[in-house]
VEXNU-984843 format. One record per residue (C-alpha): residue number from 1; z, x, y negated; residue in three letters. Coordinates in nm, 4 decimals. Example, Ala and Ser with C-alpha at 12.3 -4.5 7.8 and 13.67 -1.06 7.14 Angstrom:
BEGIN
R   seq         zz         xx         yy   type
R     1     0.7800     1.2300     0.4500    ALA
R     2     0.7140     1.3670     0.1060    SER
This chain:
BEGIN
R   seq         zz         xx         yy   type
R     1    -1.9470    15.7823    -5.5150    MET
R     2    -2.3364    15.7950    -5.5404    TYR
R     3    -2.5416    15.5318    -5.3721    LYS
R     4    -2.7087    15.6394    -5.0528    LYS
R     5    -3.0982    15.6420    -5.0261    VAL
R     6    -3.2854    15.7150    -4.7160    VAL
R     7    -3.6550    15.8169    -4.7676    VAL
R     8    -3.8931    15.8167    -4.4728    LEU
R     9    -4.2279    15.9847    -4.4862    GLY
R    10    -4.4231    16.3179    -4.4452    GLY
R    11    -4.6833    16.5209    -4.6166    GLY
R    12    -4.7234    16.5601    -4.9944    THR
R    13    -4.6272    16.2059    -5.0805    GLY
R    14    -4.2640    16.2307    -4.9867    ILE
R    15    -4.2345    16.5817    -5.1360    SER
R    16    -4.3663    16.4590    -5.4689    PHE
R    17    -4.1436    16.1478    -5.4767    LEU
R    18    -3.8256    16.3615    -5.3862    LEU
R    19    -3.9221    16.6175    -5.6680    LYS
R    20    -3.8264    16.3511    -5.9221    GLY
R    21    -3.5542    16.1470    -5.7394    LEU
R    22    -3.3414    16.4740    -5.6791    LYS
R    23    -3.2475    16.4633    -6.0476    ASP
R    24    -3.0975    16.1224    -6.0321    PHE
R    25    -2.7410    16.0466    -5.9420    PRO
R    26    -2.8059    15.9336    -5.5807    VAL
R    27    -2.7252    16.0775    -5.2355    ASP
R    28    -3.0663    16.1304    -5.0684    ILE
R    29    -3.1325    16.1590    -4.6939    THR
R    30    -3.5064    16.2554    -4.6327    ALA
R    31    -3.6354    16.1827    -4.2870    VAL
R    32    -3.9561    16.3742    -4.2041    ILE
R    33    -4.2137    16.3240    -3.9354    THR
R    34    -4.2609    16.6183    -3.7081    VAL
R    35    -4.5900    16.5352    -3.5131    SER
R    36    -4.8429    16.7251    -3.7335    ASP
R    37    -5.0633    16.9393    -3.5254    ASN
R    38    -5.2995    17.0931    -3.7862    GLY
R    39    -5.3330    17.4313    -3.9607    ARG
R    40    -5.0400    17.6622    -3.9729    SER
R    41    -4.7983    17.4125    -3.8373    THR
R    42    -5.0232    17.3205    -3.5401    GLY
R    43    -5.0730    17.6966    -3.4480    ARG
R    44    -4.6882    17.7654    -3.4591    LEU
R    45    -4.6150    17.4637    -3.2500    ARG
R    46    -4.8724    17.5647    -2.9841    GLU
R    47    -4.7275    17.9180    -2.9847    GLU
R    48    -4.3570    17.8486    -3.0026    PHE
R    49    -4.3400    17.4999    -2.8607    HIS
R    50    -4.1613    17.3520    -3.1638    THR
R    51    -4.1661    17.0309    -3.3549    PRO
R    52    -4.3900    17.0474    -3.6791    ALA
R    53    -4.2217    17.2357    -3.9721    VAL
R    54    -4.4950    17.2113    -4.2512    GLY
R    55    -4.3805    16.8859    -4.4029    ASP
R    56    -4.0227    16.9880    -4.3824    ILE
R    57    -4.0811    17.3046    -4.5690    ARG
R    58    -4.2572    17.1127    -4.8441    LYS
R    59    -3.9635    16.8688    -4.8773    VAL
R    60    -3.7050    17.1500    -4.8867    ILE
R    61    -3.9023    17.3287    -5.1453    THR
R    62    -3.9370    17.0247    -5.3638    ASN
R    63    -3.5658    16.9404    -5.3284    LEU
R    64    -3.4627    17.2952    -5.4095    SER
R    65    -3.2913    17.3939    -5.7304    GLN
R    66    -3.3865    17.7673    -5.6960    ILE
R    67    -3.6192    17.9578    -5.9161    ASP
R    68    -3.9900    17.8679    -5.9233    GLU
R    69    -4.1122    18.2160    -5.7879    PRO
R    70    -3.9061    18.1603    -5.4698    ILE
R    71    -4.0570    17.8058    -5.4252    LYS
R    72    -4.4077    17.9599    -5.4702    ASP
R    73    -4.3094    18.2171    -5.2090    MET
R    74    -4.2162    17.9391    -4.9714    MET
R    75    -4.5573    17.7723    -5.0129    SER
R    76    -4.7434    18.1043    -5.0191    TYR
R    77    -5.0179    18.1316    -4.7418    ARG
R    78    -5.1420    18.4563    -4.6102    PHE
R    79    -5.5011    18.5480    -4.6677    LYS
R    80    -5.5867    18.8167    -4.4074    THR
R    81    -5.7962    18.8884    -4.1109    SER
R    82    -5.4870    18.9126    -3.8774    SER
R    83    -5.3008    18.6328    -3.6919    ASP
R    84    -5.1030    18.5726    -4.0130    LEU
R    85    -5.4049    18.4246    -4.1781    ASP
R    86    -5.3270    18.0699    -4.3163    GLY
R    87    -4.9582    18.0708    -4.2311    HIS
R    88    -4.7244    17.9467    -4.4944    ALA
R    89    -4.4165    18.1814    -4.5512    VAL
R    90    -4.1765    17.8860    -4.5322    GLY
R    91    -4.3236    17.7748    -4.2035    ASN
R    92    -4.2612    18.1165    -4.0466    LEU
R    93    -3.9051    18.1307    -4.1863    ILE
R    94    -3.8266    17.7710    -4.0377    LEU
R    95    -3.9801    17.8754    -3.7067    THR
R    96    -3.7745    18.1944    -3.6997    ALA
R    97    -3.4622    18.0103    -3.7678    MET
R    98    -3.5408    17.7529    -3.4963    LEU
R    99    -3.5956    18.0453    -3.2604    ASP
R   100    -3.2495    18.1788    -3.3564    ILE
R   101    -3.0559    17.8559    -3.3561    THR
R   102    -3.2383    17.6444    -3.1023    GLY
R   103    -3.1996    17.3420    -3.3411    SER
R   104    -3.4537    17.2329    -3.6067    LEU
R   105    -3.1700    17.0237    -3.7741    LYS
R   106    -2.9375    17.3412    -3.7934    ASP
R   107    -3.2290    17.5534    -3.9109    SER
R   108    -3.2948    17.3064    -4.1966    ILE
R   109    -2.9349    17.3055    -4.2915    ALA
R   110    -2.9253    17.6961    -4.3104    HIS
R   111    -3.2517    17.7143    -4.5172    LEU
R   112    -3.1310    17.4275    -4.7425    SER
R   113    -2.8131    17.6312    -4.8234    LYS
R   114    -3.0176    17.9501    -4.9067    ILE
R   115    -3.2541    17.7464    -5.1300    LEU
R   116    -2.9815    17.5422    -5.3058    ASP
R   117    -3.0749    17.1976    -5.1703    VAL
R   118    -2.8103    16.9545    -5.2559    ARG
R   119    -2.9430    16.6658    -5.0440    HIS
R   120    -2.9900    16.6156    -4.6685    THR
R   121    -3.3255    16.6681    -4.4856    VAL
R   122    -3.3674    16.5593    -4.1305    LEU
R   123    -3.6521    16.5686    -3.8743    PRO
R   124    -3.7084    16.2321    -3.7134    ILE
R   125    -3.6711    16.4075    -3.3715    SER
R   126    -3.6182    16.7497    -3.2349    GLU
R   127    -3.8644    16.6920    -2.9429    ASP
R   128    -4.1076    16.9677    -2.9356    SER
R   129    -4.3963    16.7863    -2.7540    ASP
R   130    -4.4357    16.4787    -3.0006    LEU
R   131    -4.7925    16.3684    -2.9867    THR
R   132    -4.9235    16.0968    -3.2172    LEU
R   133    -5.1796    15.8634    -3.0694    MET
R   134    -5.4186    15.6139    -3.2232    GLY
R   135    -5.6059    15.3254    -3.0650    LEU
R   136    -5.9029    15.2377    -3.3077    ASP
R   137    -6.0667    14.9144    -3.3625    LYS
R   138    -6.3538    14.9920    -3.1017    ASP
R   139    -6.1014    15.0797    -2.8305    GLY
R   140    -6.1172    15.4579    -2.8517    ASN
R   141    -5.8014    15.6489    -2.8128    VAL
R   142    -5.7409    15.9483    -3.0551    ILE
R   143    -5.4785    16.2071    -2.9563    GLU
R   144    -5.3138    16.4229    -3.2182    GLY
R   145    -5.2112    16.3597    -3.5874    GLU
R   146    -5.4779    16.5966    -3.7303    GLU
R   147    -5.7527    16.4219    -3.5041    GLN
R   148    -5.6309    16.0773    -3.6411    ILE
R   149    -5.6675    16.1983    -3.9979    THR
R   150    -6.0091    16.3472    -3.9312    LEU
R   151    -6.1331    16.0294    -3.7425    ALA
R   152    -6.1595    15.8322    -4.0853    HIS
R   153    -6.1204    15.5010    -3.9164    ARG
R   154    -5.9074    15.2074    -3.9019    GLN
R   155    -5.6571    15.1881    -3.6021    PHE
R   156    -5.5421    14.8860    -3.4036    GLU
R   157    -5.2301    15.0694    -3.2917    LYS
R   158    -5.0476    15.3848    -3.3797    ILE
R   159    -4.8046    15.5169    -3.1055    TYR
R   160    -4.6524    15.8168    -2.9496    TYR
R   161    -4.7657    15.9564    -2.6158    LYS
R   162    -4.4007    15.9632    -2.5165    HIS
R   163    -4.1265    15.7767    -2.6930    GLU
R   164    -3.9277    16.0259    -2.9095    PRO
R   165    -3.5600    16.0808    -2.9062    LYS
R   166    -3.4612    15.9996    -3.2637    VAL
R   167    -3.1876    16.2259    -3.4127    LEU
R   168    -2.8498    16.0328    -3.4238    LYS
R   169    -2.7904    16.1474    -3.7821    GLU
R   170    -3.1041    15.9536    -3.8774    VAL
R   171    -2.9758    15.6357    -3.7295    ILE
R   172    -2.6406    15.6919    -3.8870    GLU
R   173    -2.8014    15.7519    -4.2374    ALA
R   174    -3.0053    15.4264    -4.2043    ILE
R   175    -2.6834    15.2421    -4.1259    HIS
R   176    -2.4970    15.3768    -4.4274    LYS
R   177    -2.8010    15.3384    -4.6657    ALA
R   178    -2.7971    15.1342    -4.9869    ASP
R   179    -3.1806    15.1600    -4.9946    LEU
R   180    -3.4471    15.2648    -4.7569    ILE
R   181    -3.7748    15.3767    -4.8929    ILE
R   182    -4.1108    15.4208    -4.7148    PHE
R   183    -4.2795    15.6973    -4.9245    SER
R   184    -4.6375    15.7028    -5.0459    MET
R   185    -4.8652    15.8988    -4.8218    GLY
R   186    -5.0999    15.8266    -4.5254    SER
R   187    -4.9892    15.5033    -4.3560    LEU
R   188    -5.1022    15.6398    -4.0215    TYR
R   189    -4.9795    15.9789    -4.0172    THR
R   190    -4.6851    16.0004    -4.2684    SER
R   191    -4.5079    15.6799    -4.2658    ILE
R   192    -4.5748    15.4978    -3.9299    LEU
R   193    -4.4702    15.8041    -3.7361    PRO
R   194    -4.1195    15.7366    -3.8450    ASN
R   195    -4.1124    15.3568    -3.8114    ILE
R   196    -4.2896    15.3162    -3.4787    ILE
R   197    -3.9754    15.4775    -3.3161    CYS
R   198    -3.7814    15.1969    -3.1320    LYS
R   199    -3.4418    15.3451    -3.2330    GLN
R   200    -3.5588    15.3373    -3.6031    VAL
R   201    -3.6824    14.9779    -3.5781    GLN
R   202    -3.3429    14.8715    -3.4324    GLU
R   203    -3.1521    15.0648    -3.6906    ALA
R   204    -3.3640    14.9003    -3.9732    LEU
R   205    -3.2810    14.5548    -3.8259    ASP
R   206    -2.9144    14.6347    -3.8172    ASN
R   207    -2.9111    14.7648    -4.1797    SER
R   208    -2.8078    14.5548    -4.4907    ASP
R   209    -3.0146    14.7873    -4.7082    ALA
R   210    -3.3341    14.6479    -4.8693    PRO
R   211    -3.6628    14.8271    -4.7692    ILE
R   212    -3.8773    14.9524    -5.0570    MET
R   213    -4.2409    15.0762    -5.0244    TYR
R   214    -4.3831    15.3172    -5.2885    THR
R   215    -4.7551    15.2248    -5.2518    CYS
R   216    -5.0407    15.4741    -5.2660    ASN
R   217    -5.2509    15.4952    -5.5791    ILE
R   218    -5.5877    15.5316    -5.3949    VAL
R   219    -5.7098    15.4413    -5.0428    THR
R   220    -5.7499    15.6690    -4.7546    GLN
R   221    -6.1210    15.7191    -4.6467    PRO
R   222    -6.1811    15.5131    -4.3273    GLY
R   223    -5.8187    15.4302    -4.2801    GLU
R   224    -5.7497    15.1863    -4.5631    THR
R   225    -6.0840    15.1191    -4.7216    ASP
R   226    -6.0609    14.8352    -4.9722    LYS
R   227    -5.6900    14.7890    -4.8994    PHE
R   228    -5.4889    14.6061    -5.1733    THR
R   229    -5.1179    14.6684    -5.2238    VAL
R   230    -5.0477    14.3544    -5.0108    GLY
R   231    -5.2742    14.4894    -4.7241    ASP
R   232    -5.0630    14.8148    -4.7252    HIS
R   233    -4.7384    14.6102    -4.7065    VAL
R   234    -4.8719    14.3752    -4.4328    LYS
R   235    -4.9792    14.6773    -4.2121    LEU
R   236    -4.6283    14.8231    -4.2443    LEU
R   237    -4.4679    14.4863    -4.1653    ASN
R   238    -4.6784    14.4586    -3.8590    ARG
R   239    -4.5060    14.7584    -3.7129    TYR
R   240    -4.1558    14.6477    -3.8027    LEU
R   241    -3.9358    14.4142    -3.5988    ASN
R   242    -3.7350    14.1515    -3.7781    HIS
R   243    -3.6571    14.3335    -4.1019    LYS
R   244    -3.9670    14.3547    -4.3308    LYS
R   245    -4.0501    14.5270    -4.6651    VAL
R   246    -3.8490    14.3580    -4.9381    ASP
R   247    -4.0014    14.5328    -5.2644    VAL
R   248    -4.3077    14.7394    -5.3401    VAL
R   249    -4.3561    14.9774    -5.6306    ILE
R   250    -4.7244    15.0013    -5.7390    ALA
R   251    -4.9390    15.1479    -6.0178    ASN
R   252    -5.0860    14.8970    -6.2586    ASN
R   253    -5.2678    15.1532    -6.4834    LYS
R   254    -5.6393    15.1575    -6.4488    GLU
R   255    -5.7837    15.4949    -6.3413    ILE
R   256    -6.0256    15.6359    -6.6028    GLY
R   257    -6.3945    15.5940    -6.5251    GLU
R   258    -6.4714    15.9632    -6.4826    ALA
R   259    -6.1671    16.0181    -6.2369    MET
R   260    -6.2556    15.7017    -6.0517    ALA
R   261    -6.6124    15.8114    -5.9953    LYS
R   262    -6.4955    16.1633    -5.8946    LYS
R   263    -6.2685    16.0040    -5.6242    TYR
R   264    -6.5269    15.7659    -5.5021    GLU
R   265    -6.8170    16.0306    -5.4720    SER
R   266    -6.6198    16.3427    -5.3589    GLU
R   267    -6.3377    16.1869    -5.1436    GLU
R   268    -6.4576    15.8345    -5.0826    GLN
R   269    -6.1293    15.6920    -5.2229    LYS
R   270    -6.0894    15.3857    -5.4322    ASP
R   271    -5.8025    15.2499    -5.6546    PRO
R   272    -5.5435    15.0358    -5.4721    VAL
R   273    -5.5536    14.7040    -5.6617    LEU
R   274    -5.2421    14.4792    -5.6935    ILE
R   275    -5.2693    14.1329    -5.5431    ASP
R   276    -4.9583    13.9562    -5.6786    LYS
R   277    -5.0337    13.6303    -5.5306    GLU
R   278    -5.0556    13.7709    -5.1876    GLU
R   279    -4.7336    13.9563    -5.2343    LEU
R   280    -4.5674    13.6357    -5.3462    ASP
R   281    -4.6887    13.4578    -5.0349    LYS
R   282    -4.5284    13.7200    -4.8056    ILE
R   283    -4.2145    13.7213    -5.0015    GLY
R   284    -4.2247    14.0791    -5.1408    VAL
R   285    -4.0977    14.1624    -5.4915    GLU
R   286    -4.3412    14.3605    -5.7004    LEU
R   287    -4.2444    14.6313    -5.9491    ILE
R   288    -4.5576    14.7334    -6.1276    ALA
R   289    -4.5891    15.0083    -6.3992    ASP
R   290    -4.8154    15.2959    -6.5230    ASP
R   291    -4.7391    15.5629    -6.2733    LEU
R   292    -5.0587    15.7740    -6.3136    LEU
R   293    -5.0499    16.1450    -6.3796    THR
R   294    -5.3103    16.4098    -6.3455    ILE
R   295    -5.1833    16.7275    -6.1668    ALA
R   296    -5.2824    17.0846    -6.2650    GLU
R   297    -5.5558    17.0732    -5.9781    ASP
R   298    -5.7221    16.7732    -6.1415    ASN
R   299    -5.5995    16.5312    -5.8781    THR
R   300    -5.4225    16.1962    -5.9236    LEU
R   301    -5.0539    16.1952    -5.8525    LYS
R   302    -4.7643    15.9510    -5.9142    HIS
R   303    -4.5383    16.0357    -6.2085    ASP
R   304    -4.2559    16.1357    -6.0064    SER
R   305    -3.9899    16.0945    -6.2847    LEU
R   306    -4.1225    15.7458    -6.3828    LYS
R   307    -4.1373    15.6472    -6.0141    LEU
R   308    -3.7756    15.7737    -5.9598    SER
R   309    -3.6504    15.5960    -6.2666    SER
R   310    -3.7966    15.2688    -6.1221    LEU
R   311    -3.6254    15.3192    -5.7775    ILE
R   312    -3.2957    15.4066    -5.9570    PHE
R   313    -3.3091    15.0987    -6.1744    SER
R   314    -3.3768    14.8822    -5.8698    TYR
R   315    -3.0892    15.0429    -5.6855    LEU
R   316    -2.8460    14.9825    -5.9652    MET
R   317    -2.9155    14.6112    -5.9845    ARG
R   318    -2.8638    14.5672    -5.6157    LYS
């Protein structure tokens, strides 16, 4: 029987991690945040009063074993002067399924079957009115996930307007897990929306599985300026109860000068540096390797196969 891995996250980060991990002999449950209120997802949420489907669509597509043209169709965004403009096909399909079934969990299961997804994808909650909130360092309250991202500032506290009802299948998966992974991605809007839920925190405390964090390669402007690997881990630990991060995977390959300058000038992002002494102080195991790859759009990404190989190797020795 394959070992069970629960991956929590949202956005592009978790999709890219799962793209590699799906090819390893593990049983994956991906738990996805559903509080996004931007772009196509935000418009669909407002019109149909649903949880966010965009990140779920990305995850299903990356876990799918189906042909690439079908995956491309799921991600295709209409370019038109009508109300369809900007909507991703996969978002519309998931919203239609949700309208039919009345359950996001069931809609995901049906679409996963169609797209030959051999792992489990779950929303953190089925609540349609989830609103992410942020209290910044100056005492200002920001409402909405997109608004938190656009604020480009550090936050004292990330929380929900109303405590979400976490899906019972999420709690069960955490209890049965052999490894729990916090995926790379925005700390404030991809990872914390999952782990600030009280039911998730309690489930993590009651789990015997180690917690792994796959650290970002570069900082997020305003949110994590000058953050080291240790700073990322300490921020996550601040939101956890008794159980903390056990191990972190981080890139140790220096970013090329031209690419580093591009990120610094165009996106105000800097490399996340490893501070091993600080990680040793807080008792976190470090797994460091060259994880850099440059995607077709000339952006830095994790090498998903190498990252997944490191995850699998760790899992096998536990």
